[in-house]
Steps between C-alpha positions, in 0.01 A plus 500: 500500500635843414437843637220685322506876472150512640533304821863584584526187710821302491489167326470196723825341380702823485704592806370796690754750610472833671788651299454572131725340243808706437545344156160631375508830309360802682142585405435850373202538733508359850242235576335543840505210742124526549230635274356839601151506644384781272537500121760742368366846434548651159534868436162656423464613139507871432147647502358613169495875449160653572524756223650465157773735399447745215701281263283193561164681497307500174382848406122512535449702181620198303237280668209732413350493151599794282140598438232452763173531311281237663276524804704504822319327786565378853529122473316445831191708427508470118420874488719805435642647823268759651753696712793580272694679774550178697611274214869577559673601823854634533752277676679798652369858512750636246596179321458403136339163572130434554313187610183374336219449752285291262563251220434672168436312177424624150223336299517534123261357244647390168314524167368145546330583830749321726610676819868512585597582858841651575636552850614862545590502870472247777380602844803615698719538191751784505498721193690805392301823500522519119331161458237591759430828319440309175242278670342791690462705181319211333279453808409872495417481128278199571325680783442809281356284222266320742393835649428641152288196410298519823405866449 
């Protein structure tokens, strides 16, 4: 019977000695006489960054369609937003980033009568003020058109 690396018990026919063999080459890592009670602890991985740097962040203007000419609605209520002043809120008082308070989608109807829905902003998405102004201008135009029709 030989010594297994798992049990670390001496073989029955091998002589047991308290002194290690001097002829055996030195091991690069010392082997403990007894196994530790706790498993070895590994270094914790570095936490992921909470915010992306400017180099990694995709500009929002590239994600928006060039022309927004469909009906912009709140995806929860399926109606255009009623209070346009609360659609976007500034992250900091004098910053250039705003946060969308609702999920806005654009519905367009193609010549065949099919409706295509495009996500403009997700709820909680951070946008630049330029992209938010594009959406707000289209929302104001929509509201003016609805107001003109209702009169």
